[in-house]
C-alpha positions in Angstrom: -3.2 7.3 104.1 -0.3 6.6 106.4 0.1 7.9 109.3 4.0 9.0 109.3 6.3 10.5 111.3 9.6 12.4 109.6 12.6 13.6 111.0 15.0 15.9 109.7 12.2 18.5 108.4 13.5 21.6 108.9 17.0 21.1 106.8 18.0 21.5 103.0 16.3 18.2 102.0 13.8 18.1 104.6 11.6 20.8 103.4 11.0 19.6 100.4 10.2 16.1 101.5 7.5 17.7 104.1 5.5 19.5 101.1 5.6 15.6 99.6 4.6 13.9 102.1 1.6 16.3 102.9 0.5 16.5 99.4 0.4 12.8 99.6 -2.4 13.2 101.7 -0.5 11.2 104.3 -1.1 11.7 108.1 2.0 13.9 108.9 4.0 14.2 112.2 7.7 16.0 112.9 9.7 16.5 115.3 11.5 19.7 115.5 14.0 21.2 118.0 12.3 24.8 117.0 9.2 24.5 116.6 9.2 28.1 114.6 11.0 26.4 111.8 7.6 23.9 111.3 5.3 26.6 111.5 4.3 26.2 107.8 4.1 22.6 108.2 1.5 23.6 111.2 -0.8 25.3 108.7 -1.1 22.7 106.4 -1.9 20.2 108.9 0.8 18.7 109.8 1.3 17.3 114.0 4.6 19.7 115.4 6.1 17.8 118.2 9.3 19.6 120.3 12.2 17.0 120.6 16.0 16.3 119.7 16.0 13.2 117.5 18.9 12.2 118.8 16.8 11.6 122.1 15.1 8.5 123.1 12.7 9.3 124.8 11.9 12.1 122.2 12.0 9.7 119.5 9.9 7.1 121.5 6.9 9.5 122.0 7.1 11.3 118.3 6.8 7.3 117.5 3.6 6.3 119.4 0.9 5.9 116.9 2.7 6.5 113.5 2.9 3.3 110.8 5.8 4.9 109.3 8.8 6.8 110.0 11.4 8.6 107.5 14.6 9.7 109.0 16.8 12.5 106.8 19.0 13.3 109.6 22.6 13.5 108.9 25.7 15.9 109.4 28.4 16.3 107.2 30.6 18.1 109.8 31.6 17.5 113.6 30.3 20.7 114.9 28.3 21.0 117.2 27.6 17.4 117.2 30.2 14.6 115.6 28.9 12.9 112.6 29.2 9.6 114.1 26.8 10.6 117.0 24.2 11.8 114.3 24.5 9.6 111.5 25.2 6.2 113.3 23.9 6.2 116.4 20.9 8.2 115.4 19.9 4.8 113.5 20.5 2.9 116.1 18.1 4.8 118.4 15.4 5.4 115.9 15.6 2.0 114.9 15.2 0.6 118.2 12.5 2.5 119.4 10.6 2.8 116.5 10.3 -1.3 116.9 8.9 -1.0 120.2 6.9 1.3 119.2 4.8 -0.6 116.8 5.7 1.2 113.3 5.7 -0.9 110.4 9.0 0.4 108.8 11.2 2.9 108.4 12.6 5.1 105.1 16.5 6.1 105.8 18.2 8.5 103.7 21.8 7.8 102.9 24.2 9.0 100.4 25.9 7.0 97.6 29.2 6.0 98.7 28.7 4.8 101.7 31.4 2.1 103.0 33.5 1.4 105.8 36.7 3.2 105.3 38.6 5.5 107.4 39.8 7.8 104.9 36.4 8.8 104.5 34.8 9.4 107.7 31.0 10.9 106.4 30.5 8.0 104.1 32.1 5.6 106.9 29.4 6.9 109.5 26.6 6.9 107.0 27.1 3.5 106.3 27.4 2.2 110.0 24.0 4.1 110.3 22.7 1.6 107.7 24.0 -1.1 109.5 22.8 -0.1 112.9 19.1 0.5 111.4 19.3 -2.8 110.0 20.6 -4.7 113.3 17.5 -3.0 115.3 15.0 -5.5 112.9 12.6 -3.0 111.8 11.5 -3.3 108.3 13.4 -1.0 106.6 14.8 0.9 103.3 17.7 2.6 102.7 17.7 5.5 99.9 21.3 6.3 98.9 21.3 9.6 96.7 23.7 11.2 94.6 24.4 14.9 94.7 21.3 16.8 95.7 20.8 19.8 93.4 18.2 22.4 94.7 17.4 26.3 94.1 19.2 27.1 97.4 21.7 25.3 99.5 23.7 22.1 99.4 26.2 22.3 96.8 25.4 25.6 95.6 26.5 27.4 98.7 30.0 25.7 98.2 29.9 26.9 94.5 29.0 30.8 95.7 31.7 30.5 98.5 34.4 29.4 96.5 33.7 31.4 93.3 33.6 34.9 95.2 37.1 33.7 96.9 40.3 35.1 95.0 41.0 35.6 91.8 40.4 32.2 90.6 37.3 29.4 90.5 39.7 26.4 92.9 38.9 22.7 91.4 39.8 20.3 93.8 41.7 17.3 91.5 41.0 17.2 87.8 37.4 17.8 88.0 36.4 14.6 85.9 34.9 12.9 89.2 31.4 11.6 88.0 28.1 12.5 89.0 24.7 11.6 88.8 22.9 14.9 90.1 19.0 14.5 91.1 17.0 17.4 91.3 15.2 18.0 95.2 12.0 17.9 94.0 12.3 14.2 92.6 14.5 12.9 95.0 11.6 14.0 97.5 9.4 12.1 95.6 11.5 9.2 95.7 11.2 9.3 99.6 7.5 9.5 99.4 6.8 7.1 96.9 9.1 4.9 99.0 7.0 4.7 102.2 5.4 1.6 103.0 6.6 0.2 99.1 6.7 -3.8 100.6 9.2 -4.4 97.3 11.8 -2.1 98.8 11.6 -3.0 102.2 15.3 -4.6 103.3 17.3 -3.0 100.6 19.7 -0.4 99.8 19.1 2.0 96.7 21.0 4.0 94.9 19.2 6.6 93.2 20.6 9.9 90.7 19.3 11.8 88.1 19.2 10.8 84.3 22.2 12.1 83.4 26.1 11.4 84.2 28.6 14.3 84.3 31.8 15.6 85.8 32.0 17.8 88.8 33.6 20.5 86.8 30.3 20.0 84.6 28.5 21.2 87.2 30.7 23.7 88.6 30.3 24.8 85.1 26.7 25.1 85.3 26.5 27.3 88.3 29.7 29.5 86.3 27.3 30.1 83.3 24.0 31.2 85.5 25.3 33.4 87.1 27.5 35.0 84.5 30.7 34.4 86.1 33.9 34.9 84.2 36.9 33.9 86.8 39.4 31.0 85.5 39.3 27.9 86.3 42.6 26.9 88.5 42.9 22.9 89.3 44.1 22.1 92.4 45.4 18.4 93.8 43.1 16.8 96.4 46.1 16.5 98.6 47.6 20.2 98.0 43.9 21.8 99.6 43.9 19.5 102.7 46.5 21.0 104.8 45.1 24.2 104.3 41.3 23.0 104.8 42.2 20.7 107.9 43.6 24.8 109.5 40.2 26.2 108.4 38.4 23.8 110.1 40.0 24.2 113.7 39.9 28.5 113.1 36.6 28.7 111.6 33.1 27.7 112.8 31.8 27.3 109.4 34.8 26.4 106.8 34.4 26.9 103.0 35.5 23.1 102.8 37.0 20.2 105.5 39.6 17.7 104.4 37.0 15.0 104.7 34.6 16.5 102.1 37.7 17.3 100.0 38.4 13.8 99.6 34.9 12.8 99.1 34.7 15.1 95.8 37.5 12.7 94.3 35.3 9.8 94.6 32.6 8.6 91.7 28.7 9.6 93.3 26.7 7.4 90.4 23.6 5.1 91.3 23.3 1.6 89.6 21.7 2.9 86.1 20.5 6.2 84.5 17.2 4.5 85.0 17.4 3.7 88.6 14.5 6.3 89.8 12.3 4.5 86.5 13.1 0.9 87.6 12.1 1.9 91.6 9.2 4.3 91.2 8.2 3.8 87.5 9.0 7.8 86.5 11.7 9.4 85.1 13.4 12.2 87.0 13.9 16.1 85.3 17.5 16.6 83.7 19.1 19.1 85.9 21.2 20.6 82.7 18.1 22.2 81.7 16.9 23.3 85.1 20.0 25.2 86.3 20.2 27.5 83.8 16.9 29.0 85.2 16.9 28.3 88.5 20.8 29.2 89.3 21.0 32.9 87.6 20.2 34.3 91.0 20.8 34.0 94.6 17.9 33.1 97.1 18.7 34.8 100.5 
């Protein structure tokens, strides 16, 4: 089994990836700012180091003696740190430090739709991070995921907040944007199986679930699971943007930012329905049959 360093272990996606790495029998080290959040990992045998994943000295120390590094570190918003500082500079620091420390490879988790386009700041920051990792010279694999679904966090938080606000359920745009959602457990399995996978080195791999559905369909799954009967109201994205811009200025955690609203109008699908099967040899679960049971109750 390999010696693995994981950055971003305590977030929405990181918790699942951490346990999958441990389940696979790897020797795991995590770098966290708050060691209390990693207490459960330590119980399972992971080595917990305290430090910031954007601090070169901390990352350098954490990289010593590991064979592979996995980074899930990313933010969608500019508070408290900017997207470009985290999503672009972070992979640059990681690539340089990991290479100098003698690591064999890096797996960087990114997002489908990553591109150089000033209209989409988050996606641009993810694209820049991919480029920075490649420029560092360390062998790397970029995994771009479609929408990741789970029992808590992620898009579920957005659904819960918007469905509780006002007499209508607001749908940005026409609701027809294509998505290829993948369950968190399946996405985490992909990350673990990509560690040290020679045929994926130097590649950008797009991954999604076995179904392509519309953005409104995913919202409908949530409404049905929770028994919410409010009427839906489609609002053009450009009409939602000014209000979102104002709320971003005055709120610490607004429901949505202008950049997020813009991104909801972009297709979020992988290269094919069999993307996971093609690269890893197994078929992920269908979210449509999973959500009815797992989205029934809010997890606090």
